Wavefront OBJ file of the C-alpha trace (Angstrom):
o trace
v 30.428 -13.351 -6.608
v 31.711 -17.144 -6.098
v 28.908 -19.660 -5.769
v 27.909 -21.064 -2.647
v 27.949 -24.419 -1.716
v 25.083 -25.773 -0.782
v 24.934 -29.971 -0.077
v 22.078 -31.572 0.998
v 22.158 -35.458 1.848
v 19.981 -37.984 4.055
v 21.723 -39.078 7.025
v 20.766 -41.707 10.084
v 19.966 -40.281 13.194
v 23.347 -42.330 14.212
v 25.108 -40.153 11.720
v 23.302 -37.279 12.596
v 24.360 -37.541 16.470
v 28.016 -38.633 15.513
v 31.163 -36.486 16.081
v 30.225 -35.461 12.542
v 27.736 -32.985 13.429
v 28.413 -30.482 17.000
v 24.744 -28.734 16.469
v 24.323 -25.349 18.422
v 20.872 -23.357 18.362
v 21.219 -19.606 17.652
v 19.975 -16.728 19.950
v 17.681 -15.801 17.520
v 15.664 -19.046 17.031
v 12.692 -19.149 19.390
v 12.869 -21.026 22.446
v 11.995 -24.551 22.634
v 8.395 -24.851 21.934
v 7.033 -28.468 21.410
v 4.612 -30.312 23.997
v 3.516 -33.523 24.872
v 1.377 -33.311 22.347
v 3.957 -33.067 19.323
v 6.288 -35.074 21.491
v 3.804 -38.016 21.988
v 3.036 -38.028 18.286
v 6.622 -38.568 17.184
v 7.005 -41.362 19.460
v 3.740 -43.054 18.563
v 4.751 -42.279 14.887
v 8.262 -43.907 15.438
v 6.939 -46.956 17.650
v 4.043 -48.028 14.865
v 6.688 -47.388 12.613
v 8.950 -49.957 14.456
v 5.989 -52.617 14.180
v 5.941 -55.786 16.145
v 7.016 -58.264 13.924
v 10.579 -60.163 14.621
v 12.371 -58.833 11.403
v 15.745 -57.625 11.211
v 16.354 -53.782 11.984
v 18.040 -53.518 8.705
v 14.886 -55.077 6.754
v 12.550 -52.650 8.454
v 11.368 -49.961 6.428
v 13.441 -46.327 6.835
v 11.584 -43.913 8.546
v 11.761 -40.319 7.280
v 11.900 -37.506 9.874
v 12.061 -34.596 7.983
v 14.580 -31.778 6.822
v 17.048 -29.370 8.838
v 18.860 -26.930 7.477
v 22.070 -25.661 8.718
v 24.570 -23.226 8.355
v 27.871 -25.072 8.190
v 31.331 -25.645 6.679
v 33.920 -28.232 6.488
v 33.872 -28.553 9.981
v 31.306 -30.193 12.732
v 30.151 -27.491 14.219
v 26.563 -26.715 12.596
v 24.188 -23.934 13.645
v 20.407 -24.732 13.427
v 18.557 -22.782 11.073
v 15.160 -25.172 10.980
v 14.668 -27.900 12.743
v 15.586 -27.009 16.191
v 12.201 -28.610 17.521
v 13.053 -32.026 16.262
v 16.659 -32.199 17.129
v 15.849 -31.522 20.552
v 12.905 -33.496 20.624
v 14.637 -36.705 19.303
v 17.513 -35.631 22.070
v 15.337 -35.650 25.139
v 13.740 -39.275 23.906
v 17.328 -40.906 23.292
v 17.514 -39.775 27.467
v 14.930 -40.693 28.011
v 15.531 -44.158 26.301
v 19.235 -44.665 28.120
v 17.195 -43.957 31.882
v 15.002 -46.782 30.970
v 17.194 -49.431 29.538
v 19.328 -51.612 31.866
v 22.392 -50.016 33.320
v 24.756 -52.360 31.149
v 23.547 -50.757 28.183
v 23.325 -47.420 28.905
v 26.726 -46.447 27.527
v 25.066 -47.390 23.650
v 22.780 -44.267 23.943
v 25.383 -41.783 26.450
v 27.536 -41.894 23.069
v 24.608 -40.335 21.213
v 24.526 -37.521 23.759
v 27.749 -36.549 24.289
v 31.539 -37.504 23.499
v 32.959 -38.109 26.862
v 36.273 -36.704 27.614
v 38.430 -39.740 29.437
v 39.909 -37.339 31.843
v 37.878 -34.491 33.073
v 33.335 -34.947 32.341
v 33.435 -30.936 31.732
v 35.197 -31.221 28.544
v 32.534 -33.817 27.197
v 31.754 -32.589 23.736
v 27.620 -32.814 23.473
v 26.096 -33.268 20.578
v 23.424 -30.623 20.975
v 23.468 -27.306 22.243
v 20.265 -25.332 23.184
v 19.851 -21.515 23.451
v 22.215 -20.009 25.604
v 19.544 -19.233 28.481
v 18.385 -23.043 28.663
v 21.617 -24.731 27.587
v 22.812 -25.610 30.837
v 19.932 -26.574 32.216
v 19.396 -28.838 29.288
v 22.954 -30.250 29.776
v 22.165 -30.876 33.607
v 18.890 -32.334 33.780
v 18.434 -34.079 30.023
v 21.867 -35.063 28.540
v 24.061 -35.438 31.541
v 23.688 -39.280 32.808
v 21.623 -38.873 36.131
v 20.162 -36.012 35.137
v 16.457 -37.166 34.431
v 16.453 -38.320 38.258
v 16.693 -34.984 39.473
v 14.191 -33.367 36.909
v 11.399 -35.585 38.411
v 11.711 -33.467 41.389
v 11.564 -30.047 39.709
v 8.625 -27.986 40.452
v 7.098 -26.870 37.477
v 5.813 -23.887 38.672
v 9.479 -22.146 38.566
v 10.494 -23.340 35.210
v 10.010 -21.209 32.157
v 7.718 -22.202 29.181
v 10.983 -23.943 27.543
v 12.455 -25.914 30.854
v 8.847 -26.810 31.239
v 8.497 -28.582 27.632
v 11.952 -30.130 28.544
v 10.392 -31.905 31.535
v 6.845 -32.573 30.643
v 8.414 -34.533 27.252
v 11.169 -36.243 28.942
v 8.524 -37.793 31.712
v 5.706 -38.044 29.046
v 8.937 -40.646 27.299
v 9.757 -42.443 30.734
v 6.380 -43.122 31.167
v 5.362 -44.768 27.616
v 8.733 -46.380 27.778
v 7.770 -48.158 31.200
v 5.617 -50.794 29.426
v 8.760 -51.625 27.014
v 10.685 -54.930 28.026
v 14.549 -54.272 28.020
v 14.494 -56.085 24.562
v 11.440 -53.733 23.052
v 13.719 -50.562 24.488
v 16.809 -51.746 23.052
v 14.942 -52.957 19.573
v 13.440 -49.031 19.394
v 16.833 -47.742 19.963
v 18.161 -49.496 17.315
v 15.538 -48.541 14.981
v 15.223 -44.689 15.604
v 19.356 -44.944 15.159
v 20.020 -47.198 12.164
v 16.590 -46.488 10.347
v 15.641 -42.850 11.001
v 16.631 -40.357 8.916
v 16.653 -37.140 8.163
v 17.609 -34.642 5.169
v 20.290 -32.336 6.107
v 20.786 -29.043 4.104
v 23.745 -27.298 4.624
v 25.412 -24.155 3.295
v 28.269 -22.385 4.989
v 26.387 -18.847 4.185
v 23.746 -17.192 6.610
v 22.075 -15.823 3.770
v 21.620 -18.717 1.647
v 20.573 -20.641 4.891
v 17.681 -18.231 5.604
v 16.619 -18.620 1.892
v 16.967 -21.951 2.285
v 14.354 -22.332 4.872
v 11.929 -19.918 3.594
v 11.639 -22.211 0.079
v 11.138 -25.528 1.772
v 9.528 -24.780 5.237
v 5.740 -25.246 3.985
v 4.314 -24.431 7.666
v 5.133 -20.453 6.888
v 8.099 -18.485 7.901
v 8.591 -17.317 11.463
v 12.340 -16.882 11.147
v 12.890 -13.409 9.500
v 16.443 -11.465 8.820
v 15.438 -9.102 12.037
v 15.902 -11.932 13.788
v 19.227 -13.323 12.721
v 20.251 -9.576 13.036
v 19.283 -9.860 16.410
v 21.397 -12.861 17.180
v 24.089 -11.765 15.168
v 23.936 -8.138 16.936
v 23.195 -8.785 20.708
v 25.781 -11.445 20.288
v 28.670 -9.606 20.215
v 27.247 -7.856 23.559
v 28.833 -8.771 26.748
v 26.847 -11.440 28.772
v 26.143 -9.012 31.525
v 24.558 -6.721 28.629
v 23.197 -9.158 27.001
v 19.811 -9.813 28.871
v 18.794 -5.660 28.719
v 20.047 -4.869 24.885
v 17.320 -8.163 24.454
v 14.923 -6.508 26.057
v 15.442 -3.174 24.173
v 15.384 -5.025 21.139
v 12.160 -6.966 21.864
v 10.263 -3.796 23.381
v 10.757 -2.024 19.839
v 10.260 -4.700 17.773
v 6.545 -5.182 19.800
v 5.705 -1.554 19.472
v 6.278 -1.377 16.044
v 4.765 -4.808 15.278
v 6.708 -7.753 13.425
v 5.997 -7.013 9.902
v 7.087 -3.169 9.973
v 10.001 -4.096 12.591
v 11.447 -6.241 9.519
v 10.877 -3.310 6.843
v 12.701 -1.162 9.064
v 16.137 -2.803 8.405
v 15.576 -1.756 4.832
v 15.258 1.854 5.243
v 17.870 1.624 7.846
v 20.055 0.290 4.942
v 19.340 2.458 2.843
v 20.175 5.572 5.114
v 23.311 4.064 5.242
v 24.163 3.096 1.884
v 22.305 5.380 0.152
v 22.156 2.995 -3.331
v 19.096 0.559 -4.979
v 19.842 -2.878 -2.816
v 22.229 -5.398 -5.006
v 22.069 -8.553 -2.556
v 19.605 -9.916 0.163
v 18.813 -7.280 3.317
v 20.622 -9.839 5.700
v 23.872 -9.781 3.728
v 24.008 -5.867 2.653
v 23.123 -4.920 6.470
v 25.633 -7.600 8.122
v 28.742 -6.222 5.863
v 27.780 -2.438 4.875
v 25.970 -1.162 8.283
v 28.290 -3.706 10.126
v 25.776 -3.708 13.418
v 28.608 -5.848 15.224
v 31.647 -3.433 15.502
v 29.605 -1.498 17.698
v 26.611 -2.767 19.074
v 25.248 -1.541 21.717
v 25.562 2.137 20.046
v 23.554 1.038 16.778
v 20.617 -0.168 19.067
v 20.708 2.956 21.548
v 21.462 5.466 18.448
v 20.242 3.863 15.370
v 17.881 1.027 15.766
v 15.799 2.758 18.669
v 15.799 6.423 17.406
v 15.027 5.296 13.673
v 12.232 3.074 15.326
v 10.540 5.750 17.205
v 10.607 8.005 14.349
v 9.454 5.055 11.987
v 6.902 4.712 14.566
v 5.472 8.082 14.433
v 5.560 8.360 10.796
v 3.310 5.223 10.209
v 0.877 6.339 12.846
v 0.693 9.754 12.513
v 2.020 10.068 15.978
v 3.856 13.211 16.081
v 3.853 15.106 19.408
v 4.251 18.549 20.322
v 3.057 21.535 21.866
v 2.698 23.280 18.210
v 2.041 22.440 14.919
v 1.430 18.432 15.773
v -1.929 18.432 13.604
v -0.062 20.031 10.536
v 3.399 17.401 10.646
v 0.806 14.619 11.397
v -1.090 15.602 8.062
v 1.618 15.706 5.984
v 2.247 12.177 7.062
v -1.098 11.705 6.154
v -0.479 12.136 2.646
v 3.066 10.788 1.914
v 1.279 7.793 2.995
v -0.906 7.904 0.034
v 2.357 8.035 -2.529
v 2.488 4.531 -4.230
v 5.560 3.928 -3.095
v 7.713 3.814 0.181
v 10.983 4.926 -1.306
v 10.626 8.278 0.607
v 10.412 6.612 4.011
v 14.413 6.823 4.896
v 14.771 10.253 4.502
v 11.578 11.006 6.283
v 12.842 8.809 9.052
v 16.402 10.558 9.154
v 15.377 13.719 9.447
v 12.241 12.983 12.015
v 14.851 11.490 14.021
v 17.552 14.503 14.030
v 15.120 17.206 14.424
v 12.117 15.744 16.126
v 11.945 18.713 18.954
v 11.865 21.281 16.215
v 8.232 21.089 14.899
v 9.094 23.970 12.535
v 11.871 22.923 10.658
v 9.874 19.350 10.504
v 7.112 21.182 8.775
v 8.884 23.021 6.449
v 10.479 19.721 5.591
v 7.968 17.351 5.591
v 5.887 20.265 3.305
v 8.904 19.712 0.938
v 8.939 16.642 0.510
v 5.263 15.687 0.453
v 5.883 18.067 -2.800
v 9.241 16.222 -3.760
v 6.951 12.644 -3.506
v 4.507 13.362 -5.031
v 6.080 15.064 -7.871
v 8.138 12.105 -8.625
v 4.959 9.878 -8.196
v 3.026 12.465 -10.835
v 5.356 11.967 -13.350
v 5.751 8.227 -12.659
v 9.478 7.929 -12.364
v 10.990 4.642 -12.166
v 12.254 3.219 -8.962
v 15.923 3.634 -10.278
v 15.045 7.409 -10.568
v 13.722 7.186 -7.207
v 16.334 5.687 -5.377
v 19.103 8.100 -6.864
v 16.809 10.912 -5.574
v 16.566 9.863 -2.352
v 19.802 8.798 -2.505
v 21.182 12.114 -2.720
v 18.718 13.725 -0.359
v 20.214 11.319 2.194
v 23.480 12.807 1.637
v 22.387 16.281 1.869
v 20.433 15.794 5.059
v 23.606 13.788 6.702
v 26.402 16.691 5.696
v 24.084 19.801 6.496
v 23.236 21.267 3.165
v 21.174 23.770 2.372
v 17.974 21.719 1.582
v 15.869 24.743 0.414
v 18.281 25.873 -2.200
v 16.855 26.229 -5.869
v 19.039 22.906 -6.623
v 19.031 21.091 -3.370
v 17.340 17.013 -4.535
v 14.675 18.132 -1.934
v 13.592 20.429 -4.610
v 11.718 19.990 -7.816
v 13.541 21.543 -10.731
v 11.904 23.992 -12.756
v 12.021 21.296 -15.632
v 10.125 18.743 -13.245
v 7.641 21.374 -12.572
v 6.943 22.025 -15.996
v 7.098 18.236 -16.758
v 3.983 18.050 -13.961
v 1.638 21.208 -14.896
v 1.498 19.439 -18.583
v 0.633 16.065 -16.652
v -2.066 17.845 -14.854
v -3.423 19.929 -17.336
v -3.374 16.883 -20.008
v -5.847 13.819 -19.981
v -5.333 12.930 -16.237
v -7.982 10.790 -15.957
v -6.342 8.261 -18.354
v -3.498 8.084 -16.005
v -5.157 5.309 -13.503
v -2.233 5.162 -11.023
v -2.367 9.134 -10.139
v -5.878 10.889 -10.911
v -7.275 9.858 -7.588
v -4.528 10.999 -5.670
v -4.335 14.435 -7.380
v -8.065 14.637 -7.072
v -7.791 14.177 -3.475
v -4.921 16.331 -3.395
v -7.158 19.083 -4.972
v -10.024 18.505 -3.162
v -8.500 19.105 -0.021
v -7.151 22.487 -1.312
v -10.398 23.626 -2.186
v -12.109 22.620 0.703
v -8.987 24.545 2.866
v -7.820 21.308 4.783
v -11.224 20.809 6.115
v -12.035 17.857 4.127
v -11.605 13.932 5.885
v -11.046 11.055 3.476
v -12.572 8.267 5.388
v -14.632 6.352 2.230
v -14.171 2.845 1.489
v -14.742 3.371 -2.162
v -13.888 6.839 -3.710
v -14.433 6.685 -7.373
v -12.979 9.350 -10.315
v -16.563 10.338 -12.224
v -16.920 12.119 -15.076
v -19.172 15.223 -15.432
v -19.423 15.489 -19.606
v -20.170 11.361 -20.096
v -17.299 9.339 -22.304
v -19.726 8.278 -25.010
v -22.914 10.335 -24.447
v -26.446 9.150 -26.026
v -26.586 10.728 -29.564
v -29.908 12.244 -28.142
v -28.333 13.752 -25.313
v -28.228 17.293 -24.579
v -24.846 16.731 -24.493
v -24.228 16.055 -27.873
v -25.896 19.527 -28.449
v -23.423 21.387 -26.553
v -20.558 19.543 -27.639
v -21.329 18.522 -30.950
v -18.213 17.234 -32.318
v -16.147 14.097 -31.127
v -13.125 16.377 -31.536
v -14.340 18.680 -28.961
v -15.704 16.177 -26.493
v -12.429 14.534 -26.762
v -10.529 17.817 -25.904
v -12.065 18.046 -22.431
v -13.245 14.485 -21.637
v -10.551 13.265 -19.550
v -9.535 16.635 -18.140
v -9.345 17.713 -14.546
v -11.994 20.215 -15.283
v -14.586 17.151 -16.212
v -13.628 15.036 -13.243
v -15.647 14.989 -9.956
v -15.433 12.297 -6.837
v -17.999 10.524 -5.542
v -17.590 8.450 -2.388
v -19.780 5.527 -3.621
v -20.385 3.427 -6.764
v -22.711 4.908 -8.829
v -24.788 2.673 -11.535
v -22.870 3.268 -14.392
v -25.759 3.740 -17.070
v -26.551 6.785 -14.983
v -23.383 8.569 -15.841
v -25.040 9.528 -19.359
v -27.908 11.899 -17.952
v -27.928 15.059 -19.028
v -26.545 17.492 -16.347
v -29.565 18.675 -14.246
v -30.739 14.855 -14.148
v -27.061 13.946 -13.215
v -26.633 16.854 -10.750
v -29.889 15.541 -8.770
v -29.442 12.216 -8.887
v -25.482 10.974 -9.690
v -23.786 13.425 -8.009
v -25.535 13.942 -4.612
v -26.449 11.514 -1.780
v -29.722 10.687 -0.560
v -29.296 13.005 1.974
v -28.525 15.560 -0.901
v -25.106 16.374 0.863
v -21.934 16.150 -1.508
v -19.027 14.862 0.401
v -16.655 16.935 -1.874
v -15.644 20.489 -2.870
v -14.471 18.968 -5.944
v -18.211 17.882 -7.121
v -20.032 21.049 -4.871
v -18.638 23.057 -7.397
v -20.176 21.210 -10.050
v -23.536 21.088 -8.635
v -22.946 25.204 -8.407
v -23.112 25.640 -12.209
v -26.488 25.479 -14.105
v -24.713 24.370 -17.375
v -21.628 22.814 -18.581
v -20.380 24.071 -21.556
v -16.921 24.686 -23.134
v -16.902 27.653 -21.568
v -17.384 26.290 -17.893
v -14.958 23.885 -18.709
v -11.941 26.000 -19.894
v -13.193 28.037 -16.819
v -13.083 25.825 -14.087
v -9.643 23.690 -15.700
v -7.604 27.248 -15.626
v -8.953 27.728 -11.557
v -8.355 23.639 -10.840
v -4.793 23.849 -12.133
v -4.196 27.207 -10.355
v -5.147 25.786 -7.110
v -2.578 22.327 -7.806
v 0.416 25.023 -8.502
v -0.643 26.525 -5.207
v -0.498 23.145 -3.282
v 2.869 21.888 -4.877
v 4.261 25.381 -5.714
v 4.665 25.022 -9.617
v 5.953 28.027 -11.458
l 1 2 3 4 5 6 7 8 9 10 11 12 13 14 15 16 17 18 19 20 21 22 23 24 25 26 27 28 29 30 31 32 33 34 35 36 37 38 39 40 41 42 43 44 45 46 47 48 49 50 51 52 53 54 55 56 57 58 59 60 61 62 63 64 65 66 67 68 69 70 71 72 73 74 75 76 77 78 79 80 81 82 83 84 85 86 87 88 89 90 91 92 93 94 95 96 97 98 99 100 101 102 103 104 105 106 107 108 109 110 111 112 113 114 115 116 117 118 119 120 121 122 123 124 125 126 127 128 129 130 131 132 133 134 135 136 137 138 139 140 141 142 143 144 145 146 147 148 149 150 151 152 153 154 155 156 157 158 159 160 161 162 163 164 165 166 167 168 169 170 171 172 173 174 175 176 177 178 179 180 181 182 183 184 185 186 187 188 189 190 191 192 193 194 195 196 197 198 199 200 201 202 203 204 205 206 207 208 209 210 211 212 213 214 215 216 217 218 219 220 221 222 223 224 225 226 227 228 229 230 231 232 233 234 235 236 237 238 239 240 241 242 243 244 245 246 247 248 249 250 251 252 253 254 255 256 257 258 259 260 261 262 263 264 265 266 267 268 269 270 271 272 273 274 275 276 277 278 279 280 281 282 283 284 285 286 287 288 289 290 291 292 293 294 295 296 297 298 299 300 301 302 303 304 305 306 307 308 309 310 311 312 313 314 315 316 317 318 319 320 321 322 323 324 325 326 327 328 329 330 331 332 333 334 335 336 337 338 339 340 341 342 343 344 345 346 347 348 349 350 351 352 353 354 355 356 357 358 359 360 361 362 363 364 365 366 367 368 369 370 371 372 373 374 375 376 377 378 379 380 381 382 383 384 385 386 387 388 389 390 391 392 393 394 395 396 397 398 399 400 401 402 403 404 405 406 407 408 409 410 411 412 413 414 415 416 417 418 419 420 421 422 423 424 425 426 427 428 429 430 431 432 433 434 435 436 437 438 439 440 441 442 443 444 445 446 447 448 449 450 451 452 453 454 455 456 457 458 459 460 461 462 463 464 465 466 467 468 469 470 471 472 473 474 475 476 477 478 479 480 481 482 483 484 485 486 487 488 489 490 491 492 493 494 495 496 497 498 499 500 501 502 503 504 505 506 507 508 509 510 511 512 513 514 515 516 517 518 519 520 521 522 523 524 525 526 527 528 529 530 531 532 533 534 535 536 537 538 539 540 541 542 543 544 545 546 547 548 549 550 551 552 553 554 555 556 557 558 559 560
């Protein structure tokens, strides 16, 4: 992989607003948002930094205006990844200074706003072009000479928020500069142009520019790969259709929520590429999904249907006249899996078969079985990605997903391995023990249980370390015998709240009375209720219970 060229330099404003840079604000950027509070603070800081001494401008301490991050190659064209608000406000300030100085000094400032074409004003090259929706407004009322006079007469009520900010900040500067003499205005202009500096971080690569921004912007990053993808995709749609598709995009983002919407793109990438990420989501999505080749189709046929499926999966919101609750219950269990690698095949299958609840229930029953099996076996991410990649391919080409060696099905050797894990010291596998017991408890209650407790704990019936004078030592006299049973599933129960750790050593009858019941005398879990019904807790009881519970788990996940 070739190294990305990165440049970082500090430049005075005279260099920033020169032929070396032609700034554009990309579509993914938010609208201009600085209000009179931020704009006024900037101007007062500059006036304070200039001071009222008679020192030569070159002798005044330089003033640092912050960083800007650009996507820029060897040509002047530069997309602003970070720094839109400062660059725009500085442009407004320069325009306000031009409108405030004497006529013979106007030319001094105009060259920092645009490069004039000697023959046709329509061909002037503007130093900064704001977002497309506001670009013409900004040129006409801010950058063009005489524009501010027209701006004063505009009715604010008819303006968008960004245009209102343009107007309010411009008039704030104009009113503040009225108290300056022409010499003071020229001195302030000199100070801004010659002694105010920006650090420019430039890279020709959109992905590295985005990562740089995320590192140096300590205010929290509002920009994300979804915003950049929006600009790339919407920007390739005809102007007449852009507003319509922007609205579709934004409605989808709002429905999912910004964070969930961002994660959708990694799932779409997985559906298309079917491999573990090797580069950033932004770069792989642009290079491999190729959204700009057919941008409208991507939004209509991929983004929106996948987003709707993702929403239903996340919110247990599948709707159908039949089997609705059963399908949503499968989503509920899948959300307890300790990874999200199952989501791409879930999105793909649901989006393709939404109107067929019978197919959905069968598929998600087996996806739940697969995801549970991979979790119980503690398969690593590479193994999971490989398995789900094969499943995505099988879904796409229409393979029989229920054939014995389909990637959706657990292989015989996998089933054997899972059973061995379940039949061993389950308590010691911290990452799966609660999940397995919840699935088991739900099976024992025939699906009637609901788990809305804030704190569910896994507890032992036979204590891990019984006292030497307890009845437990009489029932299980040797340490070897206790070790054989203590951490196995037959000796485990669920409690809905934390109990006193010392109480775990109660003898069996007292433990049933005080430790395994609530104040109302009701146990919340079928798994624990079974224990309450036992008169004694012996090796024979434990052995029988172990076999029964493993049998139930075999039925839950169809383990042979």
